[in-house]
mmCIF file of the N, C-alpha and C atoms, coordinates in Angstrom:
data_MODEL
# 
_entry.id   MODEL 
# 
loop_
_atom_site.group_PDB 
_atom_site.id 
_atom_site.type_symbol 
_atom_site.label_atom_id 
_atom_site.label_alt_id 
_atom_site.label_comp_id 
_atom_site.label_asym_id 
_atom_site.label_entity_id 
_atom_site.label_seq_id 
_atom_site.pdbx_PDB_ins_code 
_atom_site.Cartn_x 
_atom_site.Cartn_y 
_atom_site.Cartn_z 
_atom_site.occupancy 
_atom_site.B_iso_or_equiv 
_atom_site.pdbx_formal_charge 
_atom_site.auth_seq_id 
_atom_site.auth_comp_id 
_atom_site.auth_asym_id 
_atom_site.auth_atom_id 
_atom_site.pdbx_PDB_model_num 
ATOM 1   N N  . UNK A 1 1  ? 1.309   -4.058  4.717  1.00 0.00 ? 1  UNK A N  1 
ATOM 2   C CA . UNK A 1 1  ? 0.020   -3.919  4.040  1.00 0.00 ? 1  UNK A CA 1 
ATOM 3   C C  . UNK A 1 1  ? -1.136  -4.385  4.941  1.00 0.00 ? 1  UNK A C  1 
ATOM 4   N N  . UNK A 1 2  ? -0.896  -5.483  5.667  1.00 0.00 ? 2  UNK A N  1 
ATOM 5   C CA . UNK A 1 2  ? -1.941  -5.999  6.534  1.00 0.00 ? 2  UNK A CA 1 
ATOM 6   C C  . UNK A 1 2  ? -2.290  -4.994  7.629  1.00 0.00 ? 2  UNK A C  1 
ATOM 7   N N  . UNK A 1 3  ? -1.280  -4.281  8.115  1.00 0.00 ? 3  UNK A N  1 
ATOM 8   C CA . UNK A 1 3  ? -1.535  -3.323  9.185  1.00 0.00 ? 3  UNK A CA 1 
ATOM 9   C C  . UNK A 1 3  ? -2.479  -2.226  8.700  1.00 0.00 ? 3  UNK A C  1 
ATOM 10  N N  . UNK A 1 4  ? -2.331  -1.801  7.473  1.00 0.00 ? 4  UNK A N  1 
ATOM 11  C CA . UNK A 1 4  ? -3.211  -0.768  6.916  1.00 0.00 ? 4  UNK A CA 1 
ATOM 12  C C  . UNK A 1 4  ? -4.634  -1.303  6.799  1.00 0.00 ? 4  UNK A C  1 
ATOM 13  N N  . UNK A 1 5  ? -4.777  -2.521  6.286  1.00 0.00 ? 5  UNK A N  1 
ATOM 14  C CA . UNK A 1 5  ? -6.106  -3.125  6.152  1.00 0.00 ? 5  UNK A CA 1 
ATOM 15  C C  . UNK A 1 5  ? -6.747  -3.300  7.527  1.00 0.00 ? 5  UNK A C  1 
ATOM 16  N N  . UNK A 1 6  ? -5.947  -3.742  8.501  1.00 0.00 ? 6  UNK A N  1 
ATOM 17  C CA . UNK A 1 6  ? -6.472  -3.910  9.860  1.00 0.00 ? 6  UNK A CA 1 
ATOM 18  C C  . UNK A 1 6  ? -6.992  -2.596  10.418 1.00 0.00 ? 6  UNK A C  1 
ATOM 19  N N  . UNK A 1 7  ? -6.241  -1.536  10.224 1.00 0.00 ? 7  UNK A N  1 
ATOM 20  C CA . UNK A 1 7  ? -6.652  -0.233  10.763 1.00 0.00 ? 7  UNK A CA 1 
ATOM 21  C C  . UNK A 1 7  ? -7.899  0.300   10.071 1.00 0.00 ? 7  UNK A C  1 
ATOM 22  N N  . UNK A 1 8  ? -7.981  0.122   8.762  1.00 0.00 ? 8  UNK A N  1 
ATOM 23  C CA . UNK A 1 8  ? -9.177  0.559   8.025  1.00 0.00 ? 8  UNK A CA 1 
ATOM 24  C C  . UNK A 1 8  ? -10.384 -0.240  8.500  1.00 0.00 ? 8  UNK A C  1 
ATOM 25  N N  . UNK A 1 9  ? -10.213 -1.555  8.647  1.00 0.00 ? 9  UNK A N  1 
ATOM 26  C CA . UNK A 1 9  ? -11.313 -2.399  9.104  1.00 0.00 ? 9  UNK A CA 1 
ATOM 27  C C  . UNK A 1 9  ? -11.760 -1.997  10.508 1.00 0.00 ? 9  UNK A C  1 
ATOM 28  N N  . UNK A 1 10 ? -10.807 -1.740  11.391 1.00 0.00 ? 10 UNK A N  1 
ATOM 29  C CA . UNK A 1 10 ? -11.163 -1.320  12.747 1.00 0.00 ? 10 UNK A CA 1 
ATOM 30  C C  . UNK A 1 10 ? -11.873 0.035   12.744 1.00 0.00 ? 10 UNK A C  1 
ATOM 31  N N  . UNK A 1 11 ? -11.397 0.959   11.924 1.00 0.00 ? 11 UNK A N  1 
ATOM 32  C CA . UNK A 1 11 ? -12.024 2.276   11.841 1.00 0.00 ? 11 UNK A CA 1 
ATOM 33  C C  . UNK A 1 11 ? -13.474 2.159   11.371 1.00 0.00 ? 11 UNK A C  1 
ATOM 34  N N  . UNK A 1 12 ? -13.701 1.373   10.318 1.00 0.00 ? 12 UNK A N  1 
ATOM 35  C CA . UNK A 1 12 ? -15.063 1.206   9.822  1.00 0.00 ? 12 UNK A CA 1 
ATOM 36  C C  . UNK A 1 12 ? -15.932 0.451   10.812 1.00 0.00 ? 12 UNK A C  1 
ATOM 37  N N  . UNK A 1 13 ? -15.337 -0.473  11.550 1.00 0.00 ? 13 UNK A N  1 
ATOM 38  C CA . UNK A 1 13 ? -16.088 -1.180  12.574 1.00 0.00 ? 13 UNK A CA 1 
ATOM 39  C C  . UNK A 1 13 ? -16.495 -0.237  13.703 1.00 0.00 ? 13 UNK A C  1 
ATOM 40  N N  . UNK A 1 14 ? -15.637 0.697   14.038 1.00 0.00 ? 14 UNK A N  1 
ATOM 41  C CA . UNK A 1 14 ? -15.976 1.714   15.035 1.00 0.00 ? 14 UNK A CA 1 
ATOM 42  C C  . UNK A 1 14 ? -17.125 2.589   14.535 1.00 0.00 ? 14 UNK A C  1 
ATOM 43  N N  . UNK A 1 15 ? -17.081 2.982   13.266 1.00 0.00 ? 15 UNK A N  1 
ATOM 44  C CA . UNK A 1 15 ? -18.171 3.759   12.669 1.00 0.00 ? 15 UNK A CA 1 
ATOM 45  C C  . UNK A 1 15 ? -19.483 2.978   12.778 1.00 0.00 ? 15 UNK A C  1 
ATOM 46  N N  . UNK A 1 16 ? -19.427 1.686   12.470 1.00 0.00 ? 16 UNK A N  1 
ATOM 47  C CA . UNK A 1 16 ? -20.617 0.848   12.581 1.00 0.00 ? 16 UNK A CA 1 
ATOM 48  C C  . UNK A 1 16 ? -21.116 0.759   14.011 1.00 0.00 ? 16 UNK A C  1 
ATOM 49  N N  . UNK A 1 17 ? -20.186 0.652   14.960 1.00 0.00 ? 17 UNK A N  1 
ATOM 50  C CA . UNK A 1 17 ? -20.568 0.594   16.367 1.00 0.00 ? 17 UNK A CA 1 
ATOM 51  C C  . UNK A 1 17 ? -21.224 1.878   16.841 1.00 0.00 ? 17 UNK A C  1 
ATOM 52  N N  . UNK A 1 18 ? -20.682 3.004   16.398 1.00 0.00 ? 18 UNK A N  1 
ATOM 53  C CA . UNK A 1 18 ? -21.280 4.297   16.760 1.00 0.00 ? 18 UNK A CA 1 
ATOM 54  C C  . UNK A 1 18 ? -22.675 4.404   16.150 1.00 0.00 ? 18 UNK A C  1 
ATOM 55  N N  . UNK A 1 19 ? -22.827 3.934   14.917 1.00 0.00 ? 19 UNK A N  1 
ATOM 56  C CA . UNK A 1 19 ? -24.146 3.966   14.279 1.00 0.00 ? 19 UNK A CA 1 
ATOM 57  C C  . UNK A 1 19 ? -25.143 3.111   15.054 1.00 0.00 ? 19 UNK A C  1 
ATOM 58  N N  . UNK A 1 20 ? -24.743 1.889   15.428 1.00 0.00 ? 20 UNK A N  1 
ATOM 59  C CA . UNK A 1 20 ? -25.630 1.026   16.204 1.00 0.00 ? 20 UNK A CA 1 
ATOM 60  C C  . UNK A 1 20 ? -25.925 1.633   17.571 1.00 0.00 ? 20 UNK A C  1 
ATOM 61  N N  . UNK A 1 21 ? -24.947 2.291   18.156 1.00 0.00 ? 21 UNK A N  1 
ATOM 62  C CA . UNK A 1 21 ? -25.184 2.974   19.429 1.00 0.00 ? 21 UNK A CA 1 
ATOM 63  C C  . UNK A 1 21 ? -26.223 4.064   19.302 1.00 0.00 ? 21 UNK A C  1 
ATOM 64  N N  . UNK A 1 22 ? -26.151 4.816   18.205 1.00 0.00 ? 22 UNK A N  1 
ATOM 65  C CA . UNK A 1 22 ? -27.143 5.879   18.003 1.00 0.00 ? 22 UNK A CA 1 
ATOM 66  C C  . UNK A 1 22 ? -28.527 5.296   17.739 1.00 0.00 ? 22 UNK A C  1 
ATOM 67  N N  . UNK A 1 23 ? -28.574 4.127   17.095 1.00 0.00 ? 23 UNK A N  1 
ATOM 68  C CA . UNK A 1 23 ? -29.866 3.464   16.895 1.00 0.00 ? 23 UNK A CA 1 
ATOM 69  C C  . UNK A 1 23 ? -30.425 3.008   18.243 1.00 0.00 ? 23 UNK A C  1 
ATOM 70  N N  . UNK A 1 24 ? -29.576 2.399   19.057 1.00 0.00 ? 24 UNK A N  1 
ATOM 71  C CA . UNK A 1 24 ? -30.034 1.895   20.348 1.00 0.00 ? 24 UNK A CA 1 
ATOM 72  C C  . UNK A 1 24 ? -30.413 2.988   21.327 1.00 0.00 ? 24 UNK A C  1 
ATOM 73  N N  . UNK A 1 25 ? -29.637 4.055   21.368 1.00 0.00 ? 25 UNK A N  1 
ATOM 74  C CA . UNK A 1 25 ? -29.883 5.118   22.341 1.00 0.00 ? 25 UNK A CA 1 
ATOM 75  C C  . UNK A 1 25 ? -30.943 6.121   21.887 1.00 0.00 ? 25 UNK A C  1 
ATOM 76  N N  . UNK A 1 26 ? -30.902 6.465   20.613 1.00 0.00 ? 26 UNK A N  1 
ATOM 77  C CA . UNK A 1 26 ? -31.744 7.565   20.131 1.00 0.00 ? 26 UNK A CA 1 
ATOM 78  C C  . UNK A 1 26 ? -32.720 7.171   19.028 1.00 0.00 ? 26 UNK A C  1 
ATOM 79  N N  . UNK A 1 27 ? -32.707 5.887   18.648 1.00 0.00 ? 27 UNK A N  1 
ATOM 80  C CA . UNK A 1 27 ? -33.529 5.416   17.532 1.00 0.00 ? 27 UNK A CA 1 
ATOM 81  C C  . UNK A 1 27 ? -33.246 6.235   16.267 1.00 0.00 ? 27 UNK A C  1 
ATOM 82  N N  . UNK A 1 28 ? -31.965 6.526   16.052 1.00 0.00 ? 28 UNK A N  1 
ATOM 83  C CA . UNK A 1 28 ? -31.540 7.346   14.912 1.00 0.00 ? 28 UNK A CA 1 
ATOM 84  C C  . UNK A 1 28 ? -30.417 6.632   14.171 1.00 0.00 ? 28 UNK A C  1 
ATOM 85  N N  . UNK A 1 29 ? -30.670 6.231   12.936 1.00 0.00 ? 29 UNK A N  1 
ATOM 86  C CA . UNK A 1 29 ? -29.699 5.534   12.094 1.00 0.00 ? 29 UNK A CA 1 
ATOM 87  C C  . UNK A 1 29 ? -28.961 6.575   11.252 1.00 0.00 ? 29 UNK A C  1 
ATOM 88  N N  . UNK A 1 30 ? -27.704 6.820   11.604 1.00 0.00 ? 30 UNK A N  1 
ATOM 89  C CA . UNK A 1 30 ? -26.904 7.852   10.927 1.00 0.00 ? 30 UNK A CA 1 
ATOM 90  C C  . UNK A 1 30 ? -26.709 7.515   9.457  1.00 0.00 ? 30 UNK A C  1 
ATOM 91  N N  . UNK A 1 31 ? -26.415 6.253   9.158  1.00 0.00 ? 31 UNK A N  1 
ATOM 92  C CA . UNK A 1 31 ? -26.179 5.843   7.764  1.00 0.00 ? 31 UNK A CA 1 
ATOM 93  C C  . UNK A 1 31 ? -27.448 6.048   6.944  1.00 0.00 ? 31 UNK A C  1 
ATOM 94  N N  . UNK A 1 32 ? -28.587 5.618   7.475  1.00 0.00 ? 32 UNK A N  1 
ATOM 95  C CA . UNK A 1 32 ? -29.858 5.798   6.759  1.00 0.00 ? 32 UNK A CA 1 
ATOM 96  C C  . UNK A 1 32 ? -30.163 7.276   6.566  1.00 0.00 ? 32 UNK A C  1 
ATOM 97  N N  . UNK A 1 33 ? -29.834 8.083   7.555  1.00 0.00 ? 33 UNK A N  1 
ATOM 98  C CA . UNK A 1 33 ? -30.065 9.518   7.452  1.00 0.00 ? 33 UNK A CA 1 
ATOM 99  C C  . UNK A 1 33 ? -29.213 10.128  6.342  1.00 0.00 ? 33 UNK A C  1 
ATOM 100 N N  . UNK A 1 34 ? -27.947 9.715   6.254  1.00 0.00 ? 34 UNK A N  1 
ATOM 101 C CA . UNK A 1 34 ? -27.055 10.247  5.220  1.00 0.00 ? 34 UNK A CA 1 
ATOM 102 C C  . UNK A 1 34 ? -27.550 9.874   3.829  1.00 0.00 ? 34 UNK A C  1 
ATOM 103 N N  . UNK A 1 35 ? -28.016 8.618   3.671  1.00 0.00 ? 35 UNK A N  1 
ATOM 104 C CA . UNK A 1 35 ? -28.409 8.141   2.346  1.00 0.00 ? 35 UNK A CA 1 
ATOM 105 C C  . UNK A 1 35 ? -29.903 8.261   2.066  1.00 0.00 ? 35 UNK A C  1 
ATOM 106 N N  . UNK A 1 36 ? -30.679 8.767   3.017  1.00 0.00 ? 36 UNK A N  1 
ATOM 107 C CA . UNK A 1 36 ? -32.101 9.005   2.785  1.00 0.00 ? 36 UNK A CA 1 
ATOM 108 C C  . UNK A 1 36 ? -33.003 7.873   3.220  1.00 0.00 ? 36 UNK A C  1 
ATOM 109 N N  . UNK A 1 37 ? -32.457 6.664   3.357  1.00 0.00 ? 37 UNK A N  1 
ATOM 110 C CA . UNK A 1 37 ? -33.244 5.503   3.758  1.00 0.00 ? 37 UNK A CA 1 
ATOM 111 C C  . UNK A 1 37 ? -32.295 4.359   4.045  1.00 0.00 ? 37 UNK A C  1 
ATOM 112 N N  . UNK A 1 38 ? -32.706 3.467   4.926  1.00 0.00 ? 38 UNK A N  1 
ATOM 113 C CA . UNK A 1 38 ? -31.857 2.312   5.196  1.00 0.00 ? 38 UNK A CA 1 
ATOM 114 C C  . UNK A 1 38 ? -31.884 1.323   4.030  1.00 0.00 ? 38 UNK A C  1 
ATOM 115 N N  . UNK A 1 39 ? -32.847 1.473   3.132  1.00 0.00 ? 39 UNK A N  1 
ATOM 116 C CA . UNK A 1 39 ? -32.934 0.595   1.975  1.00 0.00 ? 39 UNK A CA 1 
ATOM 117 C C  . UNK A 1 39 ? -32.280 1.196   0.728  1.00 0.00 ? 39 UNK A C  1 
ATOM 118 N N  . UNK A 1 40 ? -31.760 2.409   0.839  1.00 0.00 ? 40 UNK A N  1 
ATOM 119 C CA . UNK A 1 40 ? -31.059 3.022   -0.294 1.00 0.00 ? 40 UNK A CA 1 
ATOM 120 C C  . UNK A 1 40 ? -29.816 2.207   -0.602 1.00 0.00 ? 40 UNK A C  1 
ATOM 121 N N  . UNK A 1 41 ? -29.438 2.148   -1.856 1.00 0.00 ? 41 UNK A N  1 
ATOM 122 C CA . UNK A 1 41 ? -28.312 1.315   -2.275 1.00 0.00 ? 41 UNK A CA 1 
ATOM 123 C C  . UNK A 1 41 ? -27.020 1.742   -1.575 1.00 0.00 ? 41 UNK A C  1 
ATOM 124 N N  . UNK A 1 42 ? -26.819 3.029   -1.372 1.00 0.00 ? 42 UNK A N  1 
ATOM 125 C CA . UNK A 1 42 ? -25.616 3.508   -0.691 1.00 0.00 ? 42 UNK A CA 1 
ATOM 126 C C  . UNK A 1 42 ? -25.554 3.024   0.743  1.00 0.00 ? 42 UNK A C  1 
ATOM 127 N N  . UNK A 1 43 ? -26.676 3.085   1.444  1.00 0.00 ? 43 UNK A N  1 
ATOM 128 C CA . UNK A 1 43 ? -26.725 2.617   2.827  1.00 0.00 ? 43 UNK A CA 1 
ATOM 129 C C  . UNK A 1 43 ? -26.481 1.121   2.896  1.00 0.00 ? 43 UNK A C  1 
ATOM 130 N N  . UNK A 1 44 ? -27.054 0.389   1.975  1.00 0.00 ? 44 UNK A N  1 
ATOM 131 C CA . UNK A 1 44 ? -26.861 -1.067  1.968  1.00 0.00 ? 44 UNK A CA 1 
ATOM 132 C C  . UNK A 1 44 ? -25.411 -1.425  1.707  1.00 0.00 ? 44 UNK A C  1 
ATOM 133 N N  . UNK A 1 45 ? -24.753 -0.673  0.841  1.00 0.00 ? 45 UNK A N  1 
ATOM 134 C CA . UNK A 1 45 ? -23.333 -0.911  0.576  1.00 0.00 ? 45 UNK A CA 1 
ATOM 135 C C  . UNK A 1 45 ? -22.517 -0.652  1.833  1.00 0.00 ? 45 UNK A C  1 
ATOM 136 N N  . UNK A 1 46 ? -22.816 0.436   2.531  1.00 0.00 ? 46 UNK A N  1 
ATOM 137 C CA . UNK A 1 46 ? -22.109 0.751   3.776  1.00 0.00 ? 46 UNK A CA 1 
ATOM 138 C C  . UNK A 1 46 ? -22.316 -0.365  4.790  1.00 0.00 ? 46 UNK A C  1 
ATOM 139 N N  . UNK A 1 47 ? -23.544 -0.845  4.941  1.00 0.00 ? 47 UNK A N  1 
ATOM 140 C CA . UNK A 1 47 ? -23.824 -1.918  5.897  1.00 0.00 ? 47 UNK A CA 1 
ATOM 141 C C  . UNK A 1 47 ? -23.034 -3.182  5.549  1.00 0.00 ? 47 UNK A C  1 
ATOM 142 N N  . UNK A 1 48 ? -22.961 -3.523  4.273  1.00 0.00 ? 48 UNK A N  1 
ATOM 143 C CA . UNK A 1 48 ? -22.227 -4.724  3.843  1.00 0.00 ? 48 UNK A CA 1 
ATOM 144 C C  . UNK A 1 48 ? -20.727 -4.550  4.064  1.00 0.00 ? 48 UNK A C  1 
ATOM 145 N N  . UNK A 1 49 ? -20.194 -3.377  3.740  1.00 0.00 ? 49 UNK A N  1 
ATOM 146 C CA . UNK A 1 49 ? -18.757 -3.132  3.941  1.00 0.00 ? 49 UNK A CA 1 
ATOM 147 C C  . UNK A 1 49 ? -18.412 -3.221  5.425  1.00 0.00 ? 49 UNK A C  1 
ATOM 148 N N  . UNK A 1 50 ? -19.241 -2.668  6.283  1.00 0.00 ? 50 UNK A N  1 
ATOM 149 C CA . UNK A 1 50 ? -18.976 -2.737  7.724  1.00 0.00 ? 50 UNK A CA 1 
ATOM 150 C C  . UNK A 1 50 ? -19.084 -4.179  8.214  1.00 0.00 ? 50 UNK A C  1 
ATOM 151 N N  . UNK A 1 51 ? -20.017 -4.942  7.691  1.00 0.00 ? 51 UNK A N  1 
ATOM 152 C CA . UNK A 1 51 ? -20.118 -6.357  8.061  1.00 0.00 ? 51 UNK A CA 1 
ATOM 153 C C  . UNK A 1 51 ? -18.870 -7.129  7.627  1.00 0.00 ? 51 UNK A C  1 
ATOM 154 N N  . UNK A 1 52 ? -18.357 -6.838  6.441  1.00 0.00 ? 52 UNK A N  1 
ATOM 155 C CA . UNK A 1 52 ? -17.126 -7.487  5.972  1.00 0.00 ? 52 UNK A CA 1 
ATOM 156 C C  . UNK A 1 52 ? -15.940 -7.102  6.853  1.00 0.00 ? 52 UNK A C  1 
ATOM 157 N N  . UNK A 1 53 ? -15.916 -5.845  7.289  1.00 0.00 ? 53 UNK A N  1 
ATOM 158 C CA . UNK A 1 53 ? -14.850 -5.411  8.201  1.00 0.00 ? 53 UNK A CA 1 
ATOM 159 C C  . UNK A 1 53 ? -14.935 -6.154  9.522  1.00 0.00 ? 53 UNK A C  1 
ATOM 160 N N  . UNK A 1 54 ? -16.145 -6.387  10.003 1.00 0.00 ? 54 UNK A N  1 
ATOM 161 C CA . UNK A 1 54 ? -16.317 -7.140  11.247 1.00 0.00 ? 54 UNK A CA 1 
ATOM 162 C C  . UNK A 1 54 ? -15.794 -8.562  11.083 1.00 0.00 ? 54 UNK A C  1 
ATOM 163 N N  . UNK A 1 55 ? -16.088 -9.173  9.952  1.00 0.00 ? 55 UNK A N  1 
ATOM 164 C CA . UNK A 1 55 ? -15.572 -10.522 9.697  1.00 0.00 ? 55 UNK A CA 1 
ATOM 165 C C  . UNK A 1 55 ? -14.050 -10.516 9.624  1.00 0.00 ? 55 UNK A C  1 
ATOM 166 N N  . UNK A 1 56 ? -13.483 -9.517  8.983  1.00 0.00 ? 56 UNK A N  1 
ATOM 167 C CA . UNK A 1 56 ? -12.028 -9.388  8.896  1.00 0.00 ? 56 UNK A CA 1 
ATOM 168 C C  . UNK A 1 56 ? -11.421 -9.266  10.300 1.00 0.00 ? 56 UNK A C  1 
ATOM 169 N N  . UNK A 1 57 ? -12.063 -8.477  11.146 1.00 0.00 ? 57 UNK A N  1 
ATOM 170 C CA . UNK A 1 57 ? -11.525 -8.226  12.490 1.00 0.00 ? 57 UNK A CA 1 
ATOM 171 C C  . UNK A 1 57 ? -11.571 -9.466  13.376 1.00 0.00 ? 57 UNK A C  1 
ATOM 172 N N  . UNK A 1 58 ? -12.382 -10.452 13.031 1.00 0.00 ? 58 UNK A N  1 
ATOM 173 C CA . UNK A 1 58 ? -12.359 -11.707 13.769 1.00 0.00 ? 58 UNK A CA 1 
ATOM 174 C C  . UNK A 1 58 ? -10.966 -12.322 13.696 1.00 0.00 ? 58 UNK A C  1 
ATOM 175 N N  . UNK A 1 59 ? -10.294 -12.145 12.560 1.00 0.00 ? 59 UNK A N  1 
ATOM 176 C CA . UNK A 1 59 ? -8.946  -12.706 12.400 1.00 0.00 ? 59 UNK A CA 1 
ATOM 177 C C  . UNK A 1 59 ? -7.962  -12.096 13.392 1.00 0.00 ? 59 UNK A C  1 
ATOM 178 N N  . UNK A 1 60 ? -8.222  -10.874 13.845 1.00 0.00 ? 60 UNK A N  1 
ATOM 179 C CA . UNK A 1 60 ? -7.326  -10.239 14.812 1.00 0.00 ? 60 UNK A CA 1 
ATOM 180 C C  . UNK A 1 60 ? -7.287  -11.005 16.129 1.00 0.00 ? 60 UNK A C  1 
ATOM 181 N N  . UNK A 1 61 ? -8.368  -11.676 16.460 1.00 0.00 ? 61 UNK A N  1 
ATOM 182 C CA . UNK A 1 61 ? -8.429  -12.440 17.701 1.00 0.00 ? 61 UNK A CA 1 
ATOM 183 C C  . UNK A 1 61 ? -7.514  -13.663 17.684 1.00 0.00 ? 61 UNK A C  1 
ATOM 184 N N  . UNK A 1 62 ? -7.241  -14.173 16.502 1.00 0.00 ? 62 UNK A N  1 
ATOM 185 C CA . UNK A 1 62 ? -6.514  -15.424 16.385 1.00 0.00 ? 62 UNK A CA 1 
ATOM 186 C C  . UNK A 1 62 ? -5.065  -15.260 15.934 1.00 0.00 ? 62 UNK A C  1 
ATOM 187 N N  . UNK A 1 63 ? -4.629  -14.052 15.734 1.00 0.00 ? 63 UNK A N  1 
ATOM 188 C CA . UNK A 1 63 ? -3.241  -13.821 15.356 1.00 0.00 ? 63 UNK A CA 1 
ATOM 189 C C  . UNK A 1 63 ? -2.352  -13.876 16.583 1.00 0.00 ? 63 UNK A C  1 
ATOM 190 N N  . UNK A 1 64 ? -1.138  -14.349 16.390 1.00 0.00 ? 64 UNK A N  1 
ATOM 191 C CA . UNK A 1 64 ? -0.196  -14.368 17.499 1.00 0.00 ? 64 UNK A CA 1 
ATOM 192 C C  . UNK A 1 64 ? 0.196   -12.945 17.846 1.00 0.00 ? 64 UNK A C  1 
ATOM 193 N N  . UNK A 1 65 ? 0.451   -12.715 19.115 1.00 0.00 ? 65 UNK A N  1 
ATOM 194 C CA . UNK A 1 65 ? 0.907   -11.399 19.544 1.00 0.00 ? 65 UNK A CA 1 
ATOM 195 C C  . UNK A 1 65 ? 2.285   -11.134 18.970 1.00 0.00 ? 65 UNK A C  1 
ATOM 196 N N  . UNK A 1 66 ? 2.461   -9.954  18.444 1.00 0.00 ? 66 UNK A N  1 
ATOM 197 C CA . UNK A 1 66 ? 3.746   -9.587  17.849 1.00 0.00 ? 66 UNK A CA 1 
ATOM 198 C C  . UNK A 1 66 ? 4.006   -8.121  18.129 1.00 0.00 ? 66 UNK A C  1 
ATOM 199 N N  . UNK A 1 67 ? 5.268   -7.770  18.155 1.00 0.00 ? 67 UNK A N  1 
ATOM 200 C CA . UNK A 1 67 ? 5.606   -6.357  18.308 1.00 0.00 ? 67 UNK A CA 1 
ATOM 201 C C  . UNK A 1 67 ? 5.304   -5.649  16.999 1.00 0.00 ? 67 UNK A C  1 
ATOM 202 N N  . UNK A 1 68 ? 5.279   -4.351  17.024 1.00 0.00 ? 68 UNK A N  1 
ATOM 203 C CA . UNK A 1 68 ? 4.985   -3.585  15.816 1.00 0.00 ? 68 UNK A CA 1 
ATOM 204 C C  . UNK A 1 68 ? 6.018   -3.842  14.730 1.00 0.00 ? 68 UNK A C  1 
ATOM 205 N N  . UNK A 1 69 ? 7.297   -4.006  15.104 1.00 0.00 ? 69 UNK A N  1 
ATOM 206 C CA . UNK A 1 69 ? 8.313   -4.246  14.085 1.00 0.00 ? 69 UNK A CA 1 
ATOM 207 C C  . UNK A 1 69 ? 8.100   -5.578  13.393 1.00 0.00 ? 69 UNK A C  1 
ATOM 208 N N  . UNK A 1 70 ? 7.770   -6.617  14.156 1.00 0.00 ? 70 UNK A N  1 
ATOM 209 C CA . UNK A 1 70 ? 7.510   -7.914  13.550 1.00 0.00 ? 70 UNK A CA 1 
ATOM 210 C C  . UNK A 1 70 ? 6.277   -7.852  12.671 1.00 0.00 ? 70 UNK A C  1 
ATOM 211 N N  . UNK A 1 71 ? 5.286   -7.126  13.124 1.00 0.00 ? 71 UNK A N  1 
ATOM 212 C CA . UNK A 1 71 ? 4.033   -7.013  12.375 1.00 0.00 ? 71 UNK A CA 1 
ATOM 213 C C  . UNK A 1 71 ? 4.252   -6.291  11.053 1.00 0.00 ? 71 UNK A C  1 
ATOM 214 N N  . UNK A 1 72 ? 5.069   -5.251  11.053 1.00 0.00 ? 72 UNK A N  1 
ATOM 215 C CA . UNK A 1 72 ? 5.304   -4.469  9.849  1.00 0.00 ? 72 UNK A CA 1 
ATOM 216 C C  . UNK A 1 72 ? 6.149   -5.235  8.828  1.00 0.00 ? 72 UNK A C  1 
ATOM 217 N N  . UNK A 1 73 ? 6.976   -6.165  9.280  1.00 0.00 ? 73 UNK A N  1 
ATOM 218 C CA . UNK A 1 73 ? 7.814   -6.942  8.348  1.00 0.00 ? 73 UNK A CA 1 
ATOM 219 C C  . UNK A 1 73 ? 6.975   -7.866  7.503  1.00 0.00 ? 73 UNK A C  1 
ATOM 220 N N  . UNK A 1 74 ? 5.848   -8.328  7.998  1.00 0.00 ? 74 UNK A N  1 
ATOM 221 C CA . UNK A 1 74 ? 5.037   -9.302  7.264  1.00 0.00 ? 74 UNK A CA 1 
ATOM 222 C C  . UNK A 1 74 ? 4.196   -8.556  6.339  1.00 0.00 ? 74 UNK A C  1 
# 
């Protein structure tokens, strides 16, 4: 179960990184564009979910290295 959560968190973190990259390179916020404004409730929810995923991914730094089989057993 943890492996699935880790992958979802990493995927959403990548989406957030691509969005920030587009803001930095092109001054274009993809999330704000999709939801009409960066202050729209949908955009704010996306920003919060991506921030929570980033916090979750911090735990990946502190986990012991394990093979995939050991990881899947837990």
